[in-house]
N, C-alpha and C positions, 0 to 999 in steps of 0.2 A: 636783597632781603625779601623773605617770603611774607606776604600779607594774607591773613585769613579773611574769609568772607564772614561778616557778622550780620548782614541784612540781605535777605532775598526778597525782591519785589516782583510780583506777577502782575503785568498790566492787563486790563480788561475793563469792560463796561458792566456796571451792576444792572440787575434787572433780568427777569426771565426771558425777555425778548432778545437779549444780547448773548445769553449764556452759551449758545452753540455757534456763535459767529466767529469768523477768522480773527477778528480783533481781540478775542479773548484767549488766544494761544498762550500768552504769558501767564494768565490765570490758570489755564489747564496745567501748565508746568508746576505752578505753585501748589496746586492741589495734589499733584504727584509727590512733591517734596513733603507736604503735610502728611500724606498717607505713609510715606516711607518712614517718617519719624514718629508716627502715631500721634499727630498733633491735630487739634481742632482750631480753625480760625474763628475768632470771636470778634464781633463788632467792638471797636474801640474809638469812641468819638474824639478823644484827645488827638488821635493820629489820623482822623478822617478816613478810616478804613477798617478792615478786619485784620487782626494780628494774632500771632502765636509766638511762643518763645520756648526754647529748649537749651539745655547745657550741652556744649560740644567740647569735651576736654575741659580746659580751663576757661574757655570763652563761652559767652552766650551767643545764640543765634536767634535772630528775629525773622519772622515771615510777615510780609505786609501785602495785602490786597487793597489798593486804594479804592475808596468809594466815591471818588471825585470825578469819575469817568476818565477815560484814557487821556484826553487832551489837557486835563488839569492835574495829572498825577504828581507833579512836582511838589505841590503843597504837602501831601501826605508823606512823601519821601523825605523832604527837608525837615518836617516837624519831628519825625522819628529819629532821623540822623542827628539833628541838633540836640534833642533831649538826651540821647544816649552817647553823645560825643563821638559819633562814628565818622571816620574819614571817607572821602569818596571811593578810595581804593579798597574799602571794606564792604562795598555795596555791589550787589549783582542784580541787574534789572533784566527780567525775562520778558520778551516782547515778540509780536508777530513781525515777520520780515518779508516784504514784497519781493526783494531782490534775490531770494533763495527759493528754489523749488520745494514743493511739499516734501517733507521727510528729511531735508537737510537742516542741520543745526550747527551754528558756529558760535564760538566764544571769542570775544575780543574786549580790549580795554580802550576806552576813549573813541575818538573819531567823530564824524558828523552824525547828524540825526537822520539823514537820508529822507527828509520829508515826513518823518514820523512825529506827529504832534505831541505824543506822550514824551518821547525823548527830548524834543525841543523844550517842553515845559520843565522837565527834570534838569536839563542843562541850565536853564535860567534860574531855577530855584536853588540849585546847589552852587551856582556860579562857576561851574567847571564841567568838562566832559569826561574827566578822568575817573570814571567808574566802569565796572565791568558790565558787559551786556551778553545775554544769551539770546542770540538771534534765531528765532524759530521760523523756518521757511513756510510760507503760505502761498507762494507763487504770485505772479502778477497777471492781471486781467488782459494785459497787452495794449491797453489804451489808458492814458493817465486820466482821462475824463470819467472813466468807469471805476476808479480806485475806491472812492467813498462807498458806493454801493457794494463793491466787491468785498471790502474788509468788513462791512457790516452785514454781509450775507453769510449763509451757512455753506461750508465746503461740501462738495460731493462726497458720497460714501468712500470712494477710492482716495480722495484727497485727505479726508479725515483719518482714514487708516494710516496713510503715509505720515501725516502730522503726528499722530499718536505714537507711531513707531520712532520718529525722530525724538520726541519727548522722552520715550522710554530709554533710548540710547543715551541721551543726556543725563538722565537720572542714574544710569550706571556709573557715571563719573562724578556724581554729586559730592561724595566724600573728598575726592581729590580737588574739586573746585573749591570747596569750603576750606580745605587745608592749605590752599595757595599753590597747588601744583598746576598752575594755569597753563604754562607752556606745554607740558606733556599732554594735558587735556586738549589744547588747541591742535596739537599734532595728531592726536587720535581722531577727534571729530572732523578735522579737515581732510582726512584721508578718504572719507566715504562720502 
């Protein structure tokens, strides 16, 4: 059975000091989604973030940028999902991924959090890992002790161009992702 995506979450840290940092790659993707559908994300205190909503055929699609900082993203995701009675497999979380090089983007369902504290918090808040993730490659600094500074730092111009290119590629498949054609999108994204 095909499940449509009804909520797209973009992970990132609020505040101008974080806007251009690698940890905000999920939020960059979400902004691309908003632009594609001509939506404006507006602060919504009930859901601890900024939200937008549009109609996609017979279904509604919500966008959510949690304002709880990455490590506490689960609160916002769970609140919106519970309020609108969304199941985990109707949720797509876009996030930065250390284990992929800049420019690579992968779609997957479930799995571990890979040390990503935002995913860890969402897992705990939803009580499951069975939601979709759009993993946006930001590369790894090569030393686990440098990870925090690395994700909270700005990418080089070359890396930012590569990350933006990966996000644009993913946005090309957005309609298919939302409609539930996940396997075909995985096949396409994973070829490159």
